[in-house]
N, C-alpha and C positions, 0 to 999 in steps of 0.2 A: 977225460979230455976229448976222445973221439965222439962219445955219446953227446956231449955238450955242443960240439961243433955241428953234429948232425941235427940236433934239436934246433939250433940257431938257424941253420940253412933251411930246414923244413919250415920253420915259422915264417921266414921271409918269402919263400917260394909259395907256400899255401896262401899267404896274404896277397901276393902279387898275381898269381896265376889261378888260384883255387886248388882245392884238394884233388878234384878229378883230373885236372889238367897238368898236374905235377907228377913226374915219374920218380921212382926210387933212384934210378940212375942219375937224374938231374940233382936230386938231393945230395947224393954221394959226391958228385962233381963239385957242387957249390960248397960243400963242407970241407973241401981241400983235396979233391981228387980221389976220394974214397970209392971203392968198388961197390956194386950192388950187394955183394956178399958182406962187406964191412957194415953196411946199413942193417942188413938182416941179422948180423951177429949181435947187434945192439937192440933191435926191435923185431918182434915176430912178424909184423906186417905193417903196411902203410897206415892202417886204421889205428894200431897201437901207437904209432908215431904221432898221428894227429891228436889223440887223447893226451899223450905225454906233452905235446906242445901246449895244449890248453892248460894242463896241470901246472906246468912251469910258469906260464903267463900269470895265472891266478896266484901262485905262490909269491911271485915278484910283486904283484899288486897288493896283496894283503900285507906283505912286509913293508912296503912304502906307506900304506895307510896307517899301520901301527906306528911307524916312525913319525908320521905327520901328527897323529893324535898325541904323541909324547910331547909335542911342542905346546899343547893347550895348557894354559895355566888358570883360566877362569871359566866357570860355567857360562854357557852361551857362545863360547868361541868355537865349539865343535862344528857347528854348521858351516861357518866360513872356512875352517881348515879343511873339512871334508869336501866342500865344493871346490876349493882350490886344487885339492888332490885329484878330484874327478876331472877338472878341466885340464890338468897337466897329463893325466894318464889315459884319458878316454877320447879327447878331441884330437884329431889329426894323429891318431895312433893306429897302426895297422892291425892290432890283435883282434878287433871285432870282425874283421873281414872273413875269418874262418868259422865264425859261429854258424852260419847256415849249413856249411859242410859238416860241421861237428854234429849238429842236430839231425841232419839227414842220415849220417852214418849211425848215430845212436838209435834212430828209429828202426833200422833193419838189422843191427848187430847187437845181440843181447849182451855180450861181454862189454862192448863199448858203452852201451846204455847203463849197465851196472856200475862201471868205473866212473862215468859221468855223474850218475846219481850220487854215488859215494863221495865224489869230489865236491859236489854242490853241498852235500851235508857237512863235509869238512869245512868248507868256506863259511857256511852258516854257523857252525860251532866256533870257528875262529872269530868271526864278527861278534857273536854272542859274548865270548870271553872279553873282547875289546870293550864292548858296551858295559859289561859288569865292572871291568877295571876302571873305566871312566867314571862310572857312578861312585865307586868307592874313593877314587883319587880326588874327585871334585866335590864330594859330599852332597850329591844330588840323587834324586830318584826320578827316573823317566816315567811318564804316564803309562807307556806300554811296557810289557815284559821284554827283557833283553832278547830272548829267543824270537819274539814276534818282530821286534825292530830288525833283527838280523835277517830273518826270512823275507820281510818286505823290502829291505834295502837291497839284498841280492837280486830279488825279482825285478826291482825298479832298474837297477844297473843293467841287467841282462836285457830288459825290454828297451831301455834307452839305447843300448848298443845296437840292437836290431833296427830301431827307428833311425839311428844315425846312418845305417847302411842304406836304408830306403830313401832318406833325405840328407845326403852328406852336407848340404849347405845349411842345414838347420842346427842352431846352437841349443842344445838341450840343458845347458847349465842352469838357466833360471827355473826350468821345470824340476830339475834334480834338487836345486836349492829349496824350492817350495815343498817338495815331498819330504826332504830330509828335515826341514824345519818342523813339519807336522810330526814326524817320527820321533824327533829328539826333544819334544816338549818335556820340561822337567819342573820339579819343585824341590825345595830343600829337603834333604833326607831327614827322616824322623830320627831323632837322637834318643 
């Protein structure tokens, strides 16, 4: 309960003020008046908290993506469903705001870098499993290997999130749709 409230408060403050401009005291206060000690009893340091925020965000995103893909009933619908998911969860959403801070911290902190790398591998593994499941469920075979689709999709989403920070007025949905359409080219599965 306390940990969740701290994560939620940190996510909002990191997005609004940036990692460097947010103090542990502010996070505790925003979480419900917790002391700095209460924050540190849940997280070793502010960097660990930033990485935990990122992990929680991506777990939510992959869960909603899996739910969206569960709605697909016909081959060829995946692109539209995933683009709609992307539009809902990436446009006008504060989570990408902390990406520059996250990458800057990972560059200088070996533990954060390892956790971030391991988490990106987990994301790729999760997306690979989703792609394999979609192939089996819909009776299709993608032109690219599921692991390749996953690695490219994760890289595209991260890149577009950064582009969105640099050009907030830019709508990357069409670009994402085009890239996804190329990645998800399929043919009927060999029987």
